[in-house]
PDB file of N, CA, C, O and CB in Angstrom:
ATOM      1  N   UNK A   1      77.197  98.248 101.629  1.00  0.00           N
ATOM      2  CA  UNK A   1      77.946  99.072 100.805  1.00  0.00           C
ATOM      3  C   UNK A   1      77.223  98.967  99.740  1.00  0.00           C
ATOM      4  O   UNK A   1      76.959  97.793  99.479  1.00  0.00           O
ATOM      5  CB  UNK A   1      79.324  98.786 100.611  1.00  0.00           C
ATOM      6  N   UNK A   2      76.657  99.976  98.785  1.00  0.00           N
ATOM      7  CA  UNK A   2      75.973  99.789  97.658  1.00  0.00           C
ATOM      8  C   UNK A   2      76.866 100.296  96.997  1.00  0.00           C
ATOM      9  O   UNK A   2      77.596 101.184  97.438  1.00  0.00           O
ATOM     10  CB  UNK A   2      74.696 100.259  97.481  1.00  0.00           C
ATOM     11  N   UNK A   3      76.956  99.756  95.709  1.00  0.00           N
ATOM     12  CA  UNK A   3      78.089 100.504  94.274  1.00  0.00           C
ATOM     13  C   UNK A   3      77.354 100.377  93.707  1.00  0.00           C
ATOM     14  O   UNK A   3      76.292  99.805  93.952  1.00  0.00           O
ATOM     15  CB  UNK A   3      79.483 100.008  93.529  1.00  0.00           C
ATOM     16  N   UNK A   4      77.865 101.111  92.331  1.00  0.00           N
ATOM     17  CA  UNK A   4      77.058 101.135  90.825  1.00  0.00           C
ATOM     18  C   UNK A   4      77.332 100.714  90.411  1.00  0.00           C
ATOM     19  O   UNK A   4      78.516 100.378  90.410  1.00  0.00           O
ATOM     20  CB  UNK A   4      76.828 101.811  89.999  1.00  0.00           C
ATOM     21  N   UNK A   5      76.322 100.280  89.546  1.00  0.00           N
ATOM     22  CA  UNK A   5      75.838  99.374  89.115  1.00  0.00           C
ATOM     23  C   UNK A   5      76.239  99.388  87.849  1.00  0.00           C
ATOM     24  O   UNK A   5      75.932  98.353  87.257  1.00  0.00           O
ATOM     25  CB  UNK A   5      74.674  99.309  89.347  1.00  0.00           C
ATOM     26  N   UNK A   6      77.030 100.476  86.969  1.00  0.00           N
ATOM     27  CA  UNK A   6      77.352 100.461  85.719  1.00  0.00           C
ATOM     28  C   UNK A   6      78.973 100.822  85.633  1.00  0.00           C
ATOM     29  O   UNK A   6      79.320 101.406  84.607  1.00  0.00           O
ATOM     30  CB  UNK A   6      76.395 101.421  84.974  1.00  0.00           C
ATOM     31  N   UNK A   7      79.661 100.623  86.299  1.00  0.00           N
ATOM     32  CA  UNK A   7      81.122 100.630  86.690  1.00  0.00           C
ATOM     33  C   UNK A   7      81.645  99.240  86.376  1.00  0.00           C
ATOM     34  O   UNK A   7      80.987  98.244  86.674  1.00  0.00           O
ATOM     35  CB  UNK A   7      81.353 101.000  88.267  1.00  0.00           C
ATOM     36  N   UNK A   8      82.815  99.167  85.781  1.00  0.00           N
ATOM     37  CA  UNK A   8      83.935  98.825  85.261  1.00  0.00           C
ATOM     38  C   UNK A   8      83.872  97.145  86.426  1.00  0.00           C
ATOM     39  O   UNK A   8      83.465  97.411  87.557  1.00  0.00           O
ATOM     40  CB  UNK A   8      85.347 100.281  85.446  1.00  0.00           C
ATOM     41  N   UNK A   9      84.151  95.919  86.245  1.00  0.00           N
ATOM     42  CA  UNK A   9      84.421  94.684  87.157  1.00  0.00           C
ATOM     43  C   UNK A   9      86.017  95.161  87.738  1.00  0.00           C
ATOM     44  O   UNK A   9      86.443  94.477  88.669  1.00  0.00           O
ATOM     45  CB  UNK A   9      84.382  92.967  86.138  1.00  0.00           C
ATOM     46  N   UNK A  10      86.972  96.372  87.198  1.00  0.00           N
ATOM     47  CA  UNK A  10      87.932  96.137  87.746  1.00  0.00           C
ATOM     48  C   UNK A  10      87.712  97.314  88.871  1.00  0.00           C
ATOM     49  O   UNK A  10      88.004  97.187  90.060  1.00  0.00           O
ATOM     50  CB  UNK A  10      89.127  96.066  86.821  1.00  0.00           C
ATOM     51  N   UNK A  11      87.204  98.351  88.332  1.00  0.00           N
ATOM     52  CA  UNK A  11      86.567  99.321  89.763  1.00  0.00           C
ATOM     53  C   UNK A  11      86.089  98.807  90.161  1.00  0.00           C
ATOM     54  O   UNK A  11      86.200  99.272  91.296  1.00  0.00           O
ATOM     55  CB  UNK A  11      85.811 100.400  89.899  1.00  0.00           C
ATOM     56  N   UNK A  12      85.181  97.654  90.287  1.00  0.00           N
ATOM     57  CA  UNK A  12      84.303  97.806  91.850  1.00  0.00           C
ATOM     58  C   UNK A  12      85.131  96.187  92.558  1.00  0.00           C
ATOM     59  O   UNK A  12      84.910  95.677  93.656  1.00  0.00           O
ATOM     60  CB  UNK A  12      81.819  97.652  91.600  1.00  0.00           C
ATOM     61  N   UNK A  13      85.879  95.814  91.712  1.00  0.00           N
ATOM     62  CA  UNK A  13      87.231  95.391  92.641  1.00  0.00           C
ATOM     63  C   UNK A  13      87.992  95.942  93.346  1.00  0.00           C
ATOM     64  O   UNK A  13      88.527  95.219  94.187  1.00  0.00           O
ATOM     65  CB  UNK A  13      88.060  94.996  92.166  1.00  0.00           C
ATOM     66  N   UNK A  14      88.256  96.938  93.338  1.00  0.00           N
ATOM     67  CA  UNK A  14      89.193  98.182  93.977  1.00  0.00           C
ATOM     68  C   UNK A  14      88.689  98.772  94.489  1.00  0.00           C
ATOM     69  O   UNK A  14      89.289  99.662  95.092  1.00  0.00           O
ATOM     70  CB  UNK A  14      89.845  99.037  93.375  1.00  0.00           C
ATOM     71  N   UNK A  15      87.208  98.663  94.591  1.00  0.00           N
ATOM     72  CA  UNK A  15      86.140  99.703  95.604  1.00  0.00           C
ATOM     73  C   UNK A  15      86.010  98.524  96.718  1.00  0.00           C
ATOM     74  O   UNK A  15      85.599  98.884  97.821  1.00  0.00           O
ATOM     75  CB  UNK A  15      84.234 100.315  94.765  1.00  0.00           C
ATOM     76  N   UNK A  16      86.288  97.298  96.553  1.00  0.00           N
ATOM     77  CA  UNK A  16      85.615  95.935  97.273  1.00  0.00           C
ATOM     78  C   UNK A  16      87.230  96.288  98.384  1.00  0.00           C
ATOM     79  O   UNK A  16      87.314  96.616  99.568  1.00  0.00           O
ATOM     80  CB  UNK A  16      85.391  93.856  95.936  1.00  0.00           C
ATOM     81  N   UNK A  17      88.050  96.092  97.580  1.00  0.00           N
ATOM     82  CA  UNK A  17      88.967  95.650  98.105  1.00  0.00           C
ATOM     83  C   UNK A  17      89.651  97.081  99.057  1.00  0.00           C
ATOM     84  O   UNK A  17      90.612  96.752  99.751  1.00  0.00           O
ATOM     85  CB  UNK A  17      89.800  94.925  96.947  1.00  0.00           C
ATOM     86  N   UNK A  18      89.373  98.134  99.120  1.00  0.00           N
ATOM     87  CA  UNK A  18      89.613  99.402  99.849  1.00  0.00           C
ATOM     88  C   UNK A  18      88.548  99.359 100.906  1.00  0.00           C
ATOM     89  O   UNK A  18      88.854  99.608 102.072  1.00  0.00           O
ATOM     90  CB  UNK A  18      89.526 100.746  98.912  1.00  0.00           C
ATOM     91  N   UNK A  19      86.824  98.939 100.437  1.00  0.00           N
ATOM     92  CA  UNK A  19      86.232  99.312 101.757  1.00  0.00           C
ATOM     93  C   UNK A  19      86.315  98.044 102.762  1.00  0.00           C
ATOM     94  O   UNK A  19      85.919  98.051 103.927  1.00  0.00           O
ATOM     95  CB  UNK A  19      84.658  99.798 101.544  1.00  0.00           C
ATOM     96  N   UNK A  20      86.846  97.071 102.153  1.00  0.00           N
ATOM     97  CA  UNK A  20      86.516  95.377 103.569  1.00  0.00           C
ATOM     98  C   UNK A  20      87.845  95.348 103.409  1.00  0.00           C
ATOM     99  O   UNK A  20      88.172  95.503 104.585  1.00  0.00           O
ATOM    100  CB  UNK A  20      85.428  93.365 103.143  1.00  0.00           C
ATOM    101  N   UNK A  21      89.158  95.238 102.635  1.00  0.00           N
ATOM    102  CA  UNK A  21      90.060  94.342 103.169  1.00  0.00           C
ATOM    103  C   UNK A  21      90.817  95.378 103.047  1.00  0.00           C
ATOM    104  O   UNK A  21      91.477  95.154 102.032  1.00  0.00           O
ATOM    105  CB  UNK A  21      90.421  92.973 102.599  1.00  0.00           C
ATOM    106  N   UNK A  22      91.223  96.725 103.618  1.00  0.00           N
ATOM    107  CA  UNK A  22      92.278  97.992 103.298  1.00  0.00           C
ATOM    108  C   UNK A  22      93.417  97.601 104.067  1.00  0.00           C
ATOM    109  O   UNK A  22      94.481  97.874 103.512  1.00  0.00           O
ATOM    110  CB  UNK A  22      91.766  99.609 103.782  1.00  0.00           C
ATOM    111  N   UNK A  23      93.554  96.782 105.699  1.00  0.00           N
ATOM    112  CA  UNK A  23      94.125  96.491 105.815  1.00  0.00           C
ATOM    113  C   UNK A  23      94.962  95.204 105.490  1.00  0.00           C
ATOM    114  O   UNK A  23      95.499  94.594 106.415  1.00  0.00           O
ATOM    115  CB  UNK A  23      93.855  96.855 106.343  1.00  0.00           C
ATOM    116  N   UNK A  24      95.087  94.762 104.126  1.00  0.00           N
ATOM    117  CA  UNK A  24      95.222  93.505 103.927  1.00  0.00           C
ATOM    118  C   UNK A  24      96.154  94.237 102.297  1.00  0.00           C
ATOM    119  O   UNK A  24      96.295  95.323 101.735  1.00  0.00           O
ATOM    120  CB  UNK A  24      93.516  92.376 103.955  1.00  0.00           C
ATOM    121  N   UNK A  25      96.614  92.681 102.111  1.00  0.00           N
ATOM    122  CA  UNK A  25      97.650  92.876 100.489  1.00  0.00           C
ATOM    123  C   UNK A  25      96.919  92.239  99.348  1.00  0.00           C
ATOM    124  O   UNK A  25      96.739  91.052  99.074  1.00  0.00           O
ATOM    125  CB  UNK A  25      99.366  91.953 100.486  1.00  0.00           C
ATOM    126  N   UNK A  26      96.446  93.648  98.596  1.00  0.00           N
ATOM    127  CA  UNK A  26      95.271  92.605  97.713  1.00  0.00           C
ATOM    128  C   UNK A  26      95.297  92.884  96.358  1.00  0.00           C
ATOM    129  O   UNK A  26      94.367  93.305  95.671  1.00  0.00           O
ATOM    130  CB  UNK A  26      93.624  92.804  98.119  1.00  0.00           C
ATOM    131  N   UNK A  27      96.760  92.540  95.922  1.00  0.00           N
ATOM    132  CA  UNK A  27      97.172  93.322  94.609  1.00  0.00           C
ATOM    133  C   UNK A  27      97.915  92.289  94.187  1.00  0.00           C
ATOM    134  O   UNK A  27      98.419  92.468  93.078  1.00  0.00           O
ATOM    135  CB  UNK A  27      97.987  94.792  94.677  1.00  0.00           C
ATOM    136  N   UNK A  28      98.101  91.469  94.606  1.00  0.00           N
ATOM    137  CA  UNK A  28      98.917  89.427  94.264  1.00  0.00           C
ATOM    138  C   UNK A  28      98.079  89.363  93.524  1.00  0.00           C
ATOM    139  O   UNK A  28      97.018  89.804  93.966  1.00  0.00           O
ATOM    140  CB  UNK A  28      98.966  87.783  95.499  1.00  0.00           C
ATOM    141  N   UNK A  29      98.032  88.735  91.831  1.00  0.00           N
ATOM    142  CA  UNK A  29      97.191  88.088  90.922  1.00  0.00           C
ATOM    143  C   UNK A  29      97.777  86.817  91.351  1.00  0.00           C
ATOM    144  O   UNK A  29      98.761  86.748  92.088  1.00  0.00           O
ATOM    145  CB  UNK A  29      97.231  88.507  89.329  1.00  0.00           C
ATOM    146  N   UNK A  30      97.200  85.900  90.912  1.00  0.00           N
ATOM    147  CA  UNK A  30      97.194  84.010  91.296  1.00  0.00           C
ATOM    148  C   UNK A  30      96.603  83.517  89.956  1.00  0.00           C
ATOM    149  O   UNK A  30      95.382  83.394  89.855  1.00  0.00           O
ATOM    150  CB  UNK A  30      95.925  83.341  92.888  1.00  0.00           C
ATOM    151  N   UNK A  31      97.122  83.337  89.306  1.00  0.00           N
ATOM    152  CA  UNK A  31      96.604  82.268  88.074  1.00  0.00           C
ATOM    153  C   UNK A  31      95.050  83.309  87.572  1.00  0.00           C
ATOM    154  O   UNK A  31      95.039  84.495  87.244  1.00  0.00           O
ATOM    155  CB  UNK A  31      96.089  80.133  88.928  1.00  0.00           C
ATOM    156  N   UNK A  32      93.999  82.450  87.664  1.00  0.00           N
ATOM    157  CA  UNK A  32      92.458  83.174  87.044  1.00  0.00           C
ATOM    158  C   UNK A  32      91.629  83.913  87.885  1.00  0.00           C
ATOM    159  O   UNK A  32      90.647  84.570  87.537  1.00  0.00           O
ATOM    160  CB  UNK A  32      91.409  82.131  86.552  1.00  0.00           C
ATOM    161  N   UNK A  33      92.311  83.697  89.606  1.00  0.00           N
ATOM    162  CA  UNK A  33      91.120  84.157  90.639  1.00  0.00           C
ATOM    163  C   UNK A  33      91.088  85.997  90.436  1.00  0.00           C
ATOM    164  O   UNK A  33      91.988  86.785  90.145  1.00  0.00           O
ATOM    165  CB  UNK A  33      91.622  83.582  92.605  1.00  0.00           C
ATOM    166  N   UNK A  34      90.010  86.147  90.660  1.00  0.00           N
ATOM    167  CA  UNK A  34      89.842  87.461  90.182  1.00  0.00           C
ATOM    168  C   UNK A  34      90.423  88.075  91.216  1.00  0.00           C
ATOM    169  O   UNK A  34      91.284  88.842  90.785  1.00  0.00           O
ATOM    170  CB  UNK A  34      88.471  87.936  89.857  1.00  0.00           C
ATOM    171  N   UNK A  35      90.331  88.098  92.705  1.00  0.00           N
ATOM    172  CA  UNK A  35      90.366  88.420  93.903  1.00  0.00           C
ATOM    173  C   UNK A  35      91.273  87.711  95.005  1.00  0.00           C
ATOM    174  O   UNK A  35      91.073  86.552  95.369  1.00  0.00           O
ATOM    175  CB  UNK A  35      89.194  88.376  94.172  1.00  0.00           C
ATOM    176  N   UNK A  36      92.208  88.458  95.459  1.00  0.00           N
ATOM    177  CA  UNK A  36      92.863  87.405  96.417  1.00  0.00           C
ATOM    178  C   UNK A  36      92.933  88.588  97.514  1.00  0.00           C
ATOM    179  O   UNK A  36      93.017  89.765  97.165  1.00  0.00           O
ATOM    180  CB  UNK A  36      94.532  86.546  95.874  1.00  0.00           C
ATOM    181  N   UNK A  37      92.887  88.145  99.000  1.00  0.00           N
ATOM    182  CA  UNK A  37      93.629  89.005 100.286  1.00  0.00           C
ATOM    183  C   UNK A  37      95.037  88.130 100.670  1.00  0.00           C
ATOM    184  O   UNK A  37      95.003  86.900 100.619  1.00  0.00           O
ATOM    185  CB  UNK A  37      92.441  89.077 101.893  1.00  0.00           C
ATOM    186  N   UNK A  38      96.006  88.695 100.975  1.00  0.00           N
ATOM    187  CA  UNK A  38      96.730  88.064 101.967  1.00  0.00           C
ATOM    188  C   UNK A  38      97.324  88.948 102.764  1.00  0.00           C
ATOM    189  O   UNK A  38      97.206  90.094 102.329  1.00  0.00           O
ATOM    190  CB  UNK A  38      97.623  87.220 101.509  1.00  0.00           C
ATOM    191  N   UNK A  39      98.053  88.846 103.989  1.00  0.00           N
ATOM    192  CA  UNK A  39      98.461  89.266 105.392  1.00  0.00           C
ATOM    193  C   UNK A  39      99.570  90.148 104.431  1.00  0.00           C
ATOM    194  O   UNK A  39      99.823  89.772 103.286  1.00  0.00           O
ATOM    195  CB  UNK A  39      99.049  87.892 106.771  1.00  0.00           C
ATOM    196  N   UNK A  40     100.154  91.272 104.985  1.00  0.00           N
ATOM    197  CA  UNK A  40     100.952  91.800 104.798  1.00  0.00           C
ATOM    198  C   UNK A  40     101.708  92.078 105.573  1.00  0.00           C
ATOM    199  O   UNK A  40     102.693  92.749 105.262  1.00  0.00           O
ATOM    200  CB  UNK A  40     100.728  92.392 104.376  1.00  0.00           C
TER     201      UNK A  40
END
């Protein structure tokens, strides 16, 4: 996948979550970790 280079970090994380981890829950925020993947 290619993503635009001029998008905000949060938008990029959301696109990656949708494209690569759609079968998992990526909404949890764990401390200072930018991105997490968990079983639903």
